[in-house]
C-alpha positions in Angstrom: 128.1 64.6 90.1 127.8 65.9 86.3 128.8 69.8 85.5 126.1 71.9 83.9 127.1 75.1 82.7 123.6 75.9 81.6 123.0 77.0 85.1 125.1 80.1 84.4 126.2 81.0 88.0 127.1 84.6 88.4 127.7 87.0 91.3 127.0 90.5 90.3 130.0 92.6 91.3 127.8 95.3 92.7 126.6 93.1 95.3 130.3 92.5 96.6 130.8 94.0 100.1 133.0 93.9 102.8 131.3 91.0 104.4 129.4 88.9 101.6 128.0 89.0 98.0 124.9 87.5 96.2 124.6 84.8 93.7 122.3 84.4 90.7 121.7 81.7 88.4 119.5 80.7 85.8 116.3 78.2 86.7 116.9 74.6 85.8 113.9 72.6 84.7 113.1 69.7 86.9 115.5 70.8 89.7 114.0 70.3 93.2 116.5 72.5 95.0 119.9 73.9 94.7 122.9 73.1 97.0 125.2 76.3 97.8 128.9 75.6 98.2 131.5 78.0 99.6 135.2 76.8 99.1 133.9 73.7 98.3 131.9 73.2 101.2 128.1 73.0 101.3 126.6 75.8 103.5 122.9 76.0 102.3 120.0 75.1 100.2 117.2 77.1 98.5 114.3 76.4 95.9 115.0 80.0 94.4 117.4 81.1 92.0 119.3 83.6 94.2 121.4 83.2 97.6 123.1 85.7 99.6 126.4 85.1 101.3 126.9 86.9 105.0 129.5 87.2 107.8 132.5 86.5 105.6 136.0 88.0 106.4 136.8 91.3 104.5 139.6 91.5 101.9 139.3 87.8 101.2 138.7 85.5 98.1 135.9 82.9 98.0 135.2 80.3 95.6 131.5 79.5 95.4 129.3 77.0 93.3 126.2 75.5 93.2 124.5 72.1 92.8 121.0 71.6 91.3 119.2 68.5 93.0 117.2 67.1 90.1 113.9 65.1 90.3 115.5 61.7 89.8 118.0 62.8 92.7 120.9 63.2 90.3 122.9 66.6 90.7 124.1 69.0 88.1 126.9 71.1 89.5 127.6 74.6 88.2 130.6 76.7 87.2 132.6 78.1 90.0 132.7 81.8 90.7 135.5 83.8 92.4 134.4 86.7 94.9 136.7 89.1 96.5 135.2 90.7 99.5 136.1 94.7 99.8 138.6 96.1 102.5 137.1 96.7 105.9 135.4 100.4 105.6 136.2 103.6 107.4 133.1 104.4 109.4 131.6 107.9 109.3 128.9 108.3 111.8 126.5 111.1 111.1 126.1 111.7 115.0 129.8 112.6 114.8 128.9 115.2 112.3 126.3 116.8 114.6 123.3 114.9 113.4 120.6 114.6 116.1 118.3 111.4 115.8 115.4 113.0 117.7 112.7 113.4 115.0 112.6 117.1 114.9 116.4 118.6 114.2 116.9 119.6 110.6 120.1 117.2 109.6 120.9 118.0 106.2 124.1 119.9 106.7 125.4 117.4 109.1 124.6 114.2 107.3 125.9 115.8 103.8 129.1 116.8 105.8 129.5 113.0 106.8 129.1 112.2 103.0 131.4 114.7 101.7 134.1 113.8 104.4 133.6 109.9 103.4 136.9 108.6 101.9 136.7 106.2 99.1 135.2 102.7 100.0 133.8 104.2 103.3 130.3 104.1 105.0 128.4 106.6 106.0 126.3 105.3 109.1 123.0 106.4 110.2 122.6 105.1 113.6 119.3 104.3 115.6 117.0 107.5 115.8 114.8 109.5 113.2 117.2 111.8 111.4 114.9 114.5 109.7 116.8 115.8 106.5 116.3 117.6 103.1 118.1 116.5 100.2 121.1 114.6 100.1 123.8 113.8 97.6 125.7 110.7 97.1 129.0 110.2 95.3 131.3 107.5 94.1 132.7 104.5 96.2 130.4 105.2 99.3 127.9 103.0 101.4 125.1 104.6 103.0 124.2 102.4 105.9 121.0 102.8 108.0 121.3 100.6 111.2 118.0 99.0 112.1 115.9 101.2 114.2 117.5 104.1 112.4 115.8 106.4 109.9 116.2 109.1 107.5 112.9 111.1 107.5 112.2 113.7 104.8 111.9 117.2 105.7 108.2 118.6 105.0 110.0 122.0 104.1 110.0 122.7 100.3 113.0 125.1 100.8 115.1 121.8 101.7 114.7 120.5 98.2 115.9 122.8 95.6 114.7 122.3 91.7 116.6 119.9 89.8 116.7 118.9 86.2 116.2 115.3 85.3 114.1 112.7 83.7 110.5 112.1 84.7 108.0 110.1 82.9 110.3 109.9 79.9 111.4 113.8 79.6 114.0 115.8 80.8 112.4 118.4 83.2 112.4 120.5 86.3 111.9 118.5 89.4 112.1 118.8 92.9 115.1 117.0 94.4 114.7 113.7 95.9 115.7 112.9 99.5 118.7 110.8 98.2 120.2 112.0 94.7 123.3 111.9 92.9 125.3 115.0 91.5 124.9 115.3 87.8 128.4 117.0 87.4 130.1 113.7 86.6 129.4 109.8 86.1 129.6 108.0 89.4 130.1 104.3 90.4 129.9 102.0 93.2 126.8 103.1 95.3 125.4 101.0 98.1 122.4 101.7 100.3 122.0 99.2 102.9 121.1 98.3 106.5 117.9 97.3 108.2 116.7 100.7 108.6 114.4 103.0 106.8 114.4 105.7 104.3 110.9 107.6 104.7 110.4 110.7 102.2 107.6 112.2 104.0 106.0 111.8 100.6 102.4 112.5 101.7 103.1 115.9 103.0 105.6 116.8 100.5 103.8 115.8 97.4 100.8 118.2 98.6 103.0 121.1 98.8 104.9 120.4 95.7 101.7 120.3 93.7 100.5 123.5 95.3 104.0 125.3 94.6 104.3 123.8 91.0 107.9 124.7 90.6 108.5 121.1 89.4 107.6 117.6 89.1 107.2 115.9 92.4 110.5 114.3 93.9 111.5 110.8 94.8 112.5 109.1 97.7 115.8 107.6 95.9 117.0 109.0 92.5 120.3 107.8 91.2 121.3 108.9 87.8 124.4 108.1 85.6 126.0 105.4 88.2 127.7 102.2 87.3 127.2 99.5 89.9 124.5 100.5 92.4 123.5 98.0 95.3 120.4 98.5 97.7 120.4 95.7 100.3 118.0 94.9 103.2 116.8 98.6 103.2 113.0 99.7 103.5 111.8 102.7 101.8 108.7 104.7 102.1 106.2 107.1 100.9 107.9 109.2 98.2 106.1 112.1 96.7 106.3 110.2 93.2 107.9 107.1 92.2 110.0 105.6 95.1 113.1 104.3 93.5 114.1 105.7 90.3 117.5 104.7 88.5 118.2 106.7 85.4 121.0 105.6 82.9 122.6 103.5 85.4 124.2 99.9 84.8 124.8 96.9 86.9 122.1 97.7 89.4 120.8 95.1 92.2 118.0 95.3 94.8 118.3 92.4 97.2 116.2 91.8 100.2 114.3 95.3 99.7 111.0 96.7 100.8 109.4 99.3 99.1 105.9 100.9 100.4 104.0 103.5 98.6 100.3 102.7 99.5 100.2 102.0 103.3 102.2 102.9 106.4 103.7 100.5 109.0 100.3 100.4 110.5 98.2 99.6 107.5 96.8 102.9 107.2 96.8 104.5 103.4 99.0 107.3 102.8 97.1 110.3 102.2 97.0 111.9 98.7 99.5 109.5 97.2 99.3 109.2 93.5 101.7 108.0 90.6 103.4 106.0 93.5 105.8 103.2 91.5 107.9 101.1 93.4 111.1 100.8 91.4 111.7 102.2 88.0 114.9 100.8 86.1 114.9 104.0 83.4 117.3 103.4 80.2 119.4 101.3 82.8 120.9 97.9 81.9 121.8 94.7 83.7 119.4 95.3 86.7 118.6 92.5 89.1 115.7 92.5 91.7 115.3 89.7 93.9 114.2 88.3 97.2 112.4 91.7 97.6 108.7 92.9 98.6 106.9 95.7 97.0 103.7 97.1 97.8 103.0 100.0 95.5 100.3 102.7 94.8 100.9 102.3 91.2 103.2 100.1 89.2 105.3 97.9 91.6 108.3 97.8 89.1 108.1 100.1 85.6 110.8 99.4 83.1 111.3 102.7 81.2 113.5 104.0 78.4 112.1 107.7 77.5 109.1 109.2 75.9 108.3 109.7 72.3 110.8 111.8 70.1 113.1 112.8 73.0 113.5 109.3 74.2 114.2 108.2 70.9 116.7 110.7 70.3 118.4 109.7 73.6 118.2 106.2 72.5 119.4 104.6 75.7 117.5 101.3 76.1 116.4 99.3 79.2 118.0 95.8 78.7 118.8 92.7 80.4 116.5 93.3 83.5 115.9 90.3 85.8 113.1 90.0 88.6 113.1 87.2 90.6 111.9 85.6 93.8 109.7 88.8 94.6 106.5 89.3 96.3 104.1 91.9 95.2 101.3 93.2 97.5 99.3 95.8 95.8 99.2 98.1 92.8 99.8 97.1 89.0 102.6 94.6 89.0 105.8 94.4 86.9 105.3 96.7 83.7 107.1 97.6 80.7 106.3 101.0 79.6 104.7 103.1 78.6 107.8 105.4 78.5 109.6 103.0 76.3 111.0 105.1 73.1 114.6 104.2 73.7 113.4 100.3 73.4 113.3 97.6 76.2 114.6 94.2 75.4 115.8 91.0 77.5 113.7 91.1 80.2 112.9 88.0 82.7 110.2 88.0 85.4 110.0 84.8 87.3 108.9 83.1 90.4 107.0 85.9 91.8 103.4 86.2 93.6 101.0 89.1 93.0 98.7 89.5 96.2 95.8 91.8 95.3 97.7 93.0 92.7 95.4 94.2 89.7 97.9 92.9 87.1 100.8 90.7 87.0 101.7 91.5 83.5 101.5 94.9 81.8 103.3 95.9 78.6 102.1 99.3 77.3 103.5 101.0 74.3 101.1 103.6 72.7 101.3 105.6 69.4 103.8 108.2 69.3 106.6 106.3 71.5 108.6 104.7 68.7 111.2 102.0 70.1 110.8 98.4 70.1 110.1 95.9 73.1 111.3 92.5 72.6 112.5 89.2 74.2 110.3 89.5 77.4 109.7 86.3 79.6 107.1 86.5 82.6 107.0 82.8 83.8 106.2 80.8 87.0 104.0 83.5 88.6 100.7 83.6 90.3 98.2 86.4 90.6 94.8 87.3 92.2 93.1 90.5 92.6 89.8 90.5 94.7 89.1 93.9 95.2 86.7 96.3 93.4 88.9 99.5 93.7 90.0 99.6 89.8 88.0 98.5 86.6 89.0 97.7 83.3 89.7 101.0 81.6 92.0 102.9 79.4 94.9 102.9 82.1 95.0 99.0 83.3 93.1 96.2 81.2 93.5 93.2 83.4 95.7 90.6 85.0 97.9 90.1 81.7 98.0 92.8 79.2 99.6 94.0 76.2 98.2 97.2 75.0 99.2 99.6 72.2 96.1 101.5 72.5 97.2 102.5 76.1 95.8 105.7 77.6 93.2 106.0 74.4 89.5 106.4 75.4 88.4 105.2 71.9 90.4 103.6 69.5 90.1 102.0 65.8 91.2 98.2 65.4 90.8 98.5 61.7 92.1 101.5 60.1 96.0 101.8 60.0 97.8 104.9 60.5 101.0 105.8 58.7 104.0 104.0 60.1 106.7 106.5 61.3 109.3 107.0 63.9 106.6 107.1 66.5 105.4 103.6 65.4 106.3 100.7 68.0 106.8 97.3 67.7 106.0 94.6 70.4 107.5 91.2 69.5 108.8 88.1 71.0 107.0 87.8 74.3 106.5 84.5 76.3 103.9 84.0 78.9 104.6 80.5 80.9 103.4 78.7 83.9 101.0 81.5 85.1 98.1 81.3 86.9 95.7 84.6 87.3 92.6 85.4 88.8 90.7 88.8 88.8 87.3 90.1 89.6 88.0 93.3 88.1 89.4 93.2 84.2 90.3 90.8 81.6 92.2 87.7 82.6 94.2 88.5 79.2 94.2 91.5 77.0 96.3 91.9 73.9 95.8 94.7 71.4 98.2 95.7 68.6 97.8 98.4 66.0 96.4 97.9 62.8 99.7 99.2 61.5 101.9 97.6 64.0 100.3 94.1 64.9 102.0 92.4 68.0 104.3 89.6 66.9 105.3 86.2 68.1 103.2 86.1 71.3 103.3 82.7 73.0 101.2 81.6 76.0 102.1 78.2 77.5 100.5 76.6 80.4 98.3 79.6 81.2 95.3 79.5 83.9 93.2 82.4 84.0 89.8 83.5 85.5 88.8 87.2 85.0 85.6 89.4 85.0 86.2 89.3 81.2 88.3 86.4 79.6 90.7 86.8 76.8 90.5 89.3 74.3 93.2 89.6 71.3 93.4 92.2 68.6 95.9 92.5 65.7 98.1 89.7 66.8 100.4 87.9 64.3 101.6 84.4 65.3 99.8 84.1 68.6 100.7 80.6 69.9 98.5 79.2 72.7 99.5 76.1 74.5 97.5 74.6 77.4 95.9 77.7 77.9 92.7 77.9 80.0 90.7 81.2 80.3 87.4 81.4 81.8 85.2 84.5 81.8 82.6 85.6 84.7 80.8 87.8 82.4 80.6 87.9 78.4 82.2 85.0 76.2 85.4 83.6 77.3 87.4 84.7 74.0 86.9 87.5 71.6 89.6 87.4 68.8 90.0 89.8 66.2 92.9 89.8 63.5 94.6 87.2 65.1 96.8 84.5 63.3 98.8 81.7 64.1 101.5 79.8 62.5 101.4 77.0 64.5 98.6 74.6 66.2 96.6 76.3 68.8 96.0 74.0 71.8 93.0 75.5 74.1 91.4 73.3 76.9 
């Protein structure tokens, strides 16, 4: 068995619990599957690039590795990773602090008391039942664990959600508190939200009331700010008044086997009045992993952000080292970069994901005025289809795969450049590979750079696209097309303007 350290096996430390941990690795070309080893014994197999260990003993050290089984049946073994599980946590059951899970009693004080009394490394337990609550505030070294058939349900009373100051849509502003928050006084670390229960922010009712009162921007279901090491595992999060899970200025964040629903309830009924319902927004965050998860969103399923315009540039905290793998998306607008990206976004991988009746798989948005750089972005091994007629090609969303520097503009001039300044964005080094898309509503592929800032070094390889419209490309320097087949049901298959290539373009 040969060793292959190109697999780059790692276990994010934020995923280490008292009973398990997660593994991630790089996809190896021509690998059929991966064998998982625990203390040198094979314990599992997978065709994906993640694996979660469960049932471990607390306070123990485990050595883990994987072996890639290649198409010729040879195996390549990874590096070995040593993982130490956490001590057995002290349990703080919210019912012992007076919480009542009857779906009516307001439990904010009782649950917050359990959180406040929780010792470092402890676990706040939400048992079976429906526990109504207002805004809660987590602290360092804590696990919020919601048992199966347990639910935290947001109160419908605005008085239970005070006005706070934090970032929304790229700017620091007044917002209603979220259901789950962090205190802004100090930087926190080691927050886990886990269990097979539900966090339901009661967003339909709250959003309506918040928009009428207008004291701040709508809240989130979960908003964690200034935290190092965040882990969401197995949890289901539903109906936020706005973006559902929002992490701001956080590092080392992992979402594993998480479900997020912002469009439909458990019975498939549309949440009334929901708008701007992103699933997960990592905002000026680094080292973020989303894997083995499902998001059914009313807006962007995932939106990678880093601030808006001058304020975002002055804060200057990028979103970087973002990895989204082995995920399923079932409504909304796929995995987006931007449009608030003034602090820059770089080193993003989206791989091995499906987009089922999702308008777009890929969207990269950087309008004039933002500034910042988007670079080193990879989308690969994706399938997408959209067979609905609910959305059309417009200034907000262009199609299955799109990069748009005229985002949100009703009319634009492709020819006349404007002066380059701090608000001029750059998009470069983007790879789309092994992607199949089909849409009845928009463009299969849409690329639009500015006349003063062309898209740079955009590569498409093994792309098959069918759209209402085909491929449109404007103002692109070095567009590489290798084995690209795009078919339009209306108009021409290709409309290109101000597009150059330094290499041979291979079109089928």
